[in-house]
C-alpha positions in Angstrom: -51.1 62.4 58.5 -48.4 59.9 59.4 -46.2 60.3 62.5 -43.3 61.0 60.1 -45.2 63.7 58.3 -46.3 65.2 61.6 -42.8 65.3 63.0 -41.5 66.8 59.7 -44.2 69.5 59.8 -43.4 70.4 63.4 -39.7 70.6 62.6 -40.4 72.9 59.6 -42.7 75.1 61.7 -40.1 75.5 64.4 -37.4 76.4 61.8 -39.7 79.0 60.2 -40.4 80.5 63.6 -36.7 80.8 64.4 -35.9 82.4 61.0 -38.8 84.9 61.3 -37.8 85.7 64.8 -34.2 86.5 63.6 -35.7 88.7 60.9 -37.8 90.6 63.4 -40.9 90.0 61.4 -42.9 89.0 64.5 -45.0 86.4 62.5 -46.2 82.9 63.5 -47.0 84.1 67.0 -43.7 85.7 67.6 -43.8 89.1 69.4 -40.9 91.4 68.8 -40.0 93.9 71.5 -38.8 97.3 70.3 -35.6 98.6 71.8 -36.0 101.6 74.1 -36.0 105.0 72.4 -35.1 107.6 74.9 -37.1 110.8 75.0 -35.1 114.0 74.5 -35.7 116.5 77.3 -36.9 120.0 76.3 -34.1 122.0 74.7 -33.5 125.7 74.7 -36.3 126.3 72.3 -37.6 123.2 70.6 -38.9 120.0 72.2 -38.6 116.7 70.3 -39.9 113.5 71.8 -39.7 110.1 70.0 -42.3 107.6 71.2 -42.0 104.0 70.1 -44.3 101.1 70.7 -43.1 98.7 73.4 -43.9 95.6 71.3 -45.7 94.8 68.2 -46.3 92.1 65.5 -45.1 92.7 62.0 -42.7 95.6 62.3 -41.5 98.7 64.1 -43.0 102.2 64.2 -42.3 105.5 66.0 -44.2 108.8 66.5 -42.1 112.0 66.8 -43.8 114.7 68.8 -42.3 118.0 67.8 -43.0 121.5 69.2 -41.0 124.2 67.3 -39.8 127.0 69.5 -41.9 129.8 68.1 -42.3 133.2 69.8 -45.4 135.4 69.8 -44.4 137.7 66.9 -44.9 138.4 63.2 -43.3 135.9 60.8 -42.7 136.3 57.0 -43.1 133.7 54.3 -39.8 131.9 54.0 -39.0 132.1 57.7 -38.1 129.0 59.7 -40.2 127.9 62.6 -38.0 127.0 65.5 -34.3 126.6 64.9 -33.0 125.4 61.5 -32.4 122.5 61.3 -34.4 120.6 63.9 -32.7 117.3 65.0 -34.6 114.0 65.5 -32.2 112.0 67.7 -31.7 108.3 67.1 -34.7 108.0 64.8 -33.3 105.0 62.9 -32.9 101.7 64.7 -29.4 101.3 63.2 -27.1 103.3 60.9 -27.8 100.8 58.2 -31.6 101.0 58.5 -34.2 103.0 56.7 -37.5 104.6 57.7 -40.7 105.6 55.9 -42.4 108.9 56.8 -46.0 107.9 56.6 -48.0 110.7 58.2 -47.7 114.3 59.5 -50.3 116.0 61.7 -50.2 119.7 62.8 -52.1 121.3 65.6 -52.2 125.1 65.8 -53.6 126.4 69.1 -53.8 129.9 67.6 -56.3 128.6 65.0 -54.5 130.4 62.1 -53.8 127.3 60.0 -50.3 128.4 58.8 -49.1 126.8 55.6 -45.8 125.0 55.9 -43.1 123.2 54.0 -41.3 120.4 56.0 -37.9 119.7 54.4 -36.1 116.4 55.0 -32.5 115.3 55.2 -30.2 112.9 57.1 -27.4 115.4 57.1 -27.6 118.6 59.2 -25.4 120.4 56.8 -28.1 120.2 54.1 -29.6 123.2 55.9 -27.8 126.4 57.0 -28.0 127.2 60.7 -30.7 129.8 61.2 -32.4 131.0 64.3 -36.2 130.9 64.7 -37.9 133.6 62.7 -35.0 133.9 60.3 -35.0 133.4 56.6 -34.5 129.8 55.6 -31.3 129.0 53.7 -29.7 125.8 52.3 -26.4 124.6 53.7 -23.1 123.3 52.2 -24.3 119.8 51.4 -26.2 119.8 48.2 -27.0 116.1 47.6 -28.8 114.8 50.7 -32.3 116.3 50.5 -34.8 113.5 50.7 -38.0 115.3 50.0 -40.6 117.5 51.6 -44.2 117.6 52.9 -46.4 120.4 52.0 -49.1 121.5 54.4 -51.5 124.1 52.9 -54.1 126.3 54.6 -56.8 124.1 52.9 -55.4 121.0 54.7 -56.6 122.4 58.1 -60.0 122.1 59.8 -60.7 124.5 62.6 -62.6 123.2 65.6 -63.3 125.2 68.8 -60.7 127.9 67.7 -57.9 125.4 67.1 -56.7 124.3 63.6 -55.7 120.7 62.8 -54.2 119.3 59.6 -53.3 115.7 58.7 -51.2 114.4 55.8 -51.4 110.6 55.5 -50.2 107.9 53.1 -47.0 109.8 52.4 -44.7 106.8 51.9 -41.5 108.9 51.8 -38.5 106.5 52.2 -35.6 107.9 54.3 -32.2 106.6 54.9 -29.6 107.4 57.6 -26.5 109.4 57.0 -23.7 107.3 55.7 -20.7 109.6 56.3 -20.4 110.2 59.1 -22.6 107.3 60.1 -25.5 108.5 62.3 -28.9 107.4 63.4 -30.1 111.0 63.7 -32.3 112.8 61.2 -33.0 116.5 60.4 -35.8 118.6 59.1 -36.6 122.2 58.5 -40.1 123.7 59.1 -40.6 126.7 56.7 -43.5 129.0 56.8 -45.0 129.8 53.3 -47.3 132.7 54.2 -47.0 135.8 56.4 -48.3 134.9 59.9 -48.5 136.6 63.2 -48.5 134.2 66.2 -50.3 135.5 69.3 -48.9 132.8 71.6 -45.5 131.2 72.0 -45.0 127.6 70.8 -48.5 127.4 69.2 -47.6 124.5 66.8 -47.5 120.8 67.7 -46.4 118.4 65.0 -46.7 114.6 65.1 -44.7 112.6 62.5 -45.5 108.9 62.1 -42.7 106.7 60.9 -42.5 103.0 59.9 -39.0 101.6 60.7 -37.1 98.6 59.4 
C-alpha cells in the first residue's frame, strides 16, 4: 500500500468512526455511554425500577423491574393487579424514539402460576383508572393500544414452591406518546383466572427493552 493509500484509508476510517459515534452505534471500537435513568422510589402500592446498562457497544437496553401492589386476597378473572394503569417513567430515551419489548419474566413467590394479560399503551388514558383488585376497564382513548403479552399457566415452571415464567423474542415495537409528547409508557396487568394470593405483592415482573 502506498503512503497516499494509507493516508486515505486512515482518513476514511476516522470519518467513519466520527459518523458512527454521532449515530450512537458504538461500532469500530466506539463505546457509547447510556444516559442515566433514575430509579423511581417505591410508590403507594406499586414499585417500578428502570435499570439501564452504563455503557455498551451496538445499542441501548433497559430492564424494568415491576412489583404490582397486590394484597393477600381473592381476585377474580378480569381484575387488575396493582393500580391501572401502571406508569413506566422515562422509558424512552427521547420523545421521538421507539423501544422494542423483547422479553417478560414473571416470578410468583406464592407458586400459583397466575395467568396474565399485559396490555401496552403510550397513553395513560387508554386505560380507565382502576384500583388494585378492581375490574379492568378501557379508557377514553381508543387508538393507542400497542399490543399485549399473554402469560398462561403453562408458561410457568415451579421450583422450590415458587413459579417462574419467561416470554422471549417478543419483538413488540413501541413508540412514545406524540400528544402530549412524553417519554413515559403505561401498561395494565390483568388476571385471567380466579386466584387467591396468600401474601402481599407476590409477583415480580422483569420487562426487557431494546431502545433506539
